[in-house]
C-alpha positions in Angstrom: 22.6 20.6 -16.0 18.8 21.0 -15.4 17.7 22.1 -11.9 15.4 20.1 -9.7 11.9 19.5 -10.9 9.3 22.0 -9.6 6.8 20.7 -7.1 3.1 21.4 -7.4 2.4 22.5 -3.9 -1.4 22.6 -4.6 -1.5 18.9 -5.1 -2.0 18.2 -1.4 -0.7 18.8 2.1 2.4 16.6 1.7 3.5 18.4 -1.5 2.8 21.8 0.0 4.9 20.9 3.0 7.7 19.5 0.8 7.8 22.6 -1.4 8.0 24.9 1.6 10.8 22.8 3.0 12.8 23.0 -0.1 12.2 26.7 -0.5 13.4 27.3 3.1 16.4 25.1 2.6 17.5 26.8 -0.6 16.8 30.3 0.9 19.3 29.3 3.7 21.8 28.3 1.0 22.0 24.7 2.2 22.2 21.5 0.3 20.2 18.4 1.4 23.3 16.7 2.9 24.1 19.9 4.8 20.5 20.2 6.2 20.4 16.6 7.5 23.9 16.7 8.9 23.8 15.9 12.6 20.4 14.0 12.3 19.9 10.3 11.9 18.6 10.6 8.3 20.2 10.7 4.9 19.8 13.3 2.2 17.7 10.8 0.0 15.2 10.6 2.9 15.0 14.4 2.8 14.7 14.5 -0.9 11.6 12.2 -0.8 10.0 14.5 1.8 10.6 17.5 -0.4 8.9 15.8 -3.3 5.9 15.0 -1.0 6.6 11.3 -1.2 7.5 10.6 2.4 6.4 11.8 5.7 8.7 14.0 7.9 9.5 12.1 11.1 9.0 14.4 14.2 12.7 14.2 15.2 13.8 15.3 11.8 11.3 18.1 11.7 12.7 19.3 15.0 16.2 19.2 13.6 15.2 21.1 10.5 13.4 23.8 12.6 16.6 24.2 14.6 18.9 24.4 11.6 16.6 26.7 9.5 15.5 28.7 12.6 11.8 28.3 11.6 10.4 28.5 15.1 8.8 25.1 15.1 7.0 25.5 11.8 7.9 22.0 10.4 7.3 20.3 13.7 3.8 21.8 13.8 3.0 20.8 10.2 4.1 17.2 10.8 0.7 16.3 12.2 -1.1 18.0 9.3 0.9 15.8 6.8 0.2 12.7 8.8 -3.5 13.4 8.8 -3.6 14.2 5.1 -1.9 10.9 4.2 -4.2 8.9 6.5 -7.4 10.5 5.1 -9.7 7.6 4.2 -7.8 5.0 6.2 -8.0 3.7 9.7 -5.5 5.1 12.2 -4.0 1.7 12.9 -3.0 1.5 9.2 -0.9 4.7 9.3 2.5 3.0 9.5 1.8 0.6 6.7 0.4 3.3 4.4 3.7 5.0 4.7 5.8 1.9 4.6 4.4 0.4 1.4 5.6 3.4 -0.5 9.2 2.6 0.6 9.0 -1.2 0.3 11.2 -3.2 -1.9 8.9 -6.2 -1.7 5.2 -6.6 -0.6 3.8 -10.1 -0.2 0.1 -10.6 0.8 -2.1 -13.5 1.8 -5.8 -12.7 1.1 -8.3 -15.5 2.0 -11.6 -13.6 1.9 -11.3 -10.4 -0.2 -9.0 -9.0 -2.9 -6.2 -7.0 -1.3 -6.6 -3.2 -1.2 -3.8 -2.6 -3.7 -5.6 -4.8 -6.3 -9.2 -3.6 -5.8 -11.1 -1.6 -8.5 -13.1 1.3 -7.2 -16.3 -0.6 -7.7 -15.0 -3.5 -5.6 -13.6 -1.2 -2.9 -16.9 0.6 -2.6 -18.8 -2.6 -2.1 -16.4 -3.7 0.6 -16.6 -0.3 2.4 -20.4 -0.1 2.2 -20.6 -3.7 3.6 -18.2 -3.1 6.5 -19.5 0.5 7.3 -23.3 0.1 6.7 -24.2 3.4 8.5 -21.4 5.5 7.0 -22.4 8.7 5.3 -22.0 8.7 1.5 -19.3 11.4 1.7 -17.3 9.3 4.1 -17.7 6.2 1.9 -16.3 8.1 -1.0 -13.3 9.3 1.0 -12.5 5.7 1.9 -12.9 4.5 -1.6 -10.7 7.3 -3.0 -8.1 6.5 -0.4 -8.0 2.9 -1.6 -7.8 4.0 -5.2 -4.9 6.3 -4.3 -3.1 3.3 -2.7 -3.6 1.1 -5.8 -1.7 3.6 -8.0 1.4 2.2 -6.4 1.2 -0.7 -8.8 0.4 1.4 -11.9 4.0 2.5 -12.3 6.2 0.4 -14.5 9.4 0.8 -12.5 8.8 -2.5 -10.7 9.0 -1.2 -7.2 7.8 -2.6 -5.0 7.9 -6.2 -6.2 4.4 -7.4 -5.3 3.4 -11.0 -4.8 -0.1 -12.0 -3.7 -1.6 -15.4 -2.8 -5.4 -15.5 -2.9 -7.8 -18.2 -1.8 -10.1 -19.5 -4.5 -13.0 -18.4 -2.3 -12.1 -14.8 -3.3 -12.6 -15.7 -6.9 -16.0 -17.3 -6.3 -17.5 -14.9 -3.8 -19.8 -12.5 -5.8 -19.8 -9.1 -4.2 -20.7 -7.1 -7.4 -22.9 -7.6 -10.5 -21.3 -9.9 -13.1 -19.8 -7.3 -15.4 -18.3 -5.4 -12.5 -16.8 -8.6 -11.0 -15.3 -9.3 -14.4 -13.7 -5.9 -14.4 -12.1 -6.8 -11.1 -10.6 -9.9 -12.6 -9.5 -8.0 -15.7 -7.6 -5.7 -13.4 -5.7 -8.6 -11.8 -5.0 -10.2 -15.2 -3.7 -6.9 -16.6 -1.2 -6.4 -13.8 0.0 -10.0 -14.2 0.3 -9.8 -18.0 2.2 -6.5 -17.6 4.6 -8.4 -15.3 3.8 -5.9 -12.5 2.7 -8.5 -10.0 3.0 -12.2 -9.3 -0.3 -13.9 -8.3 -1.1 -17.4 -7.0 -4.4 -19.0 -6.0 -4.8 -21.6 -3.3 -7.5 -23.9 -4.7 -10.5 -24.8 -2.5 -9.4 -28.5 -2.3 -5.8 -27.8 -1.4 -6.3 -29.2 2.1 -4.7 -27.8 5.3 -2.0 -25.1 4.9 0.0 -22.9 7.2 -2.3 -19.9 6.9 -5.6 -21.4 7.8 -6.1 -18.5 10.2 -5.6 -14.8 9.5 -4.2 -12.5 6.9 -0.7 -11.2 6.3 1.3 -8.6 4.5 5.1 -9.1 4.6 7.3 -6.1 3.6 11.0 -5.7 3.1 13.0 -2.5 2.7 16.4 -1.3 1.6 17.1 0.7 4.7 15.0 -0.8 7.5 14.2 -4.3 9.0 11.2 -6.3 7.5 7.7 -5.9 8.8 4.5 -8.0 8.9 1.0 -6.5 9.1 -2.0 -8.5 10.0 -5.6 -7.3 10.0 -8.9 -8.1 11.6 -12.3 -6.5 10.9 -11.7 -3.3 12.8 -8.1 -3.5 13.9 -4.7 -4.1 12.6 -1.2 -5.0 14.0 2.2 -4.2 12.8 4.9 -6.8 13.8 8.6 -6.0 13.7 9.9 -8.6 16.2 12.6 -10.5 14.2 11.6 -13.9 15.5 7.9 -13.5 14.7 8.6 -11.9 11.3 10.8 -15.0 10.5 7.9 -17.3 11.5 5.5 -15.5 9.2 8.2 -15.6 6.5 8.4 -19.4 6.8 4.6 -19.8 6.8 4.2 -17.7 3.7 6.8 -19.7 1.8 4.9 -22.9 2.7 1.7 -21.3 1.6 3.1 -20.5 -1.8 4.1 -24.1 -2.1 0.5 -25.1 -1.5 -0.8 -22.7 -4.2 -1.2 -23.2 -7.9 1.7 -22.0 -10.1 1.3 -18.4 -11.4 0.4 -19.6 -15.0 -2.4 -21.8 -13.7 -3.6 -19.1 -11.3 -3.8 -16.6 -14.2 -5.8 -19.0 -16.2 -8.2 -19.4 -13.3 -8.6 -15.7 -13.0 -9.2 -15.2 -16.7 -11.8 -18.1 -16.7 -13.5 -16.4 -13.7 -13.8 -13.2 -15.7 -15.4 -15.0 -18.6 -17.8 -16.8 -16.3 -19.0 -13.7 -14.5 -19.3 -11.8 -17.8 -21.5 -14.5 -19.2 -23.4 -15.1 -16.0 -22.3 -18.7 -15.8 -19.9 -18.5 -12.8 -19.3 -21.5 -10.7 -20.4 -21.7 -7.1 
């Protein structure tokens, strides 16, 4: 039986941390279940940390330091890993950045811009430069690369998370890039839909009043945790876990989907928009 896959510790702080954790655990002669025994976490959680895929919670780091007698090493490194994962993202987005990697489902409502998980680098750069007009070029690139790294979540073919987005037609008509670059943004959406990686719907401009006239929303569900809702304003974001509020968002999102075009008609609209921008004949 082959052994565990080797980890490239040079890939970044999380993988370096995970590789060191696995080395210390194996040096102590412990299995993953033995190391987490007495904590509130399962061995699958520890396995994801060792692969650099999940952040080490502070209480688990303290438990590991005690069991492995590492004199606080993993507790001290927790903050380094958190900062590395957050690089290029706002501090208020930290919880969601971690959560979306573990989500079973992600459902978004985007009334004004394409969601970050769907953005091309060209589109992301235009949004970052518009919202941070005085940002140094180096910082802009860090933010753009951060969004590109997030978008890789949908490049895998394993179907996790199941991603569903509802866009307003405004997003399709708002030109934030030259025509060919806008067309490539639409091509990205169509490619994900045709690959059956995402489900996409569009609320047409003449749909009338609907439950989400105000605000944005990202709804997330998990195998081992309660659902979350994330809402965002220009320079702030809020994570909601109150069950009653989450249920209200759930009901509103379901009604929003009912007001949107079916996925097939939405895809046709996206493909038409790509052709229009490419030819310079886009509709207003």
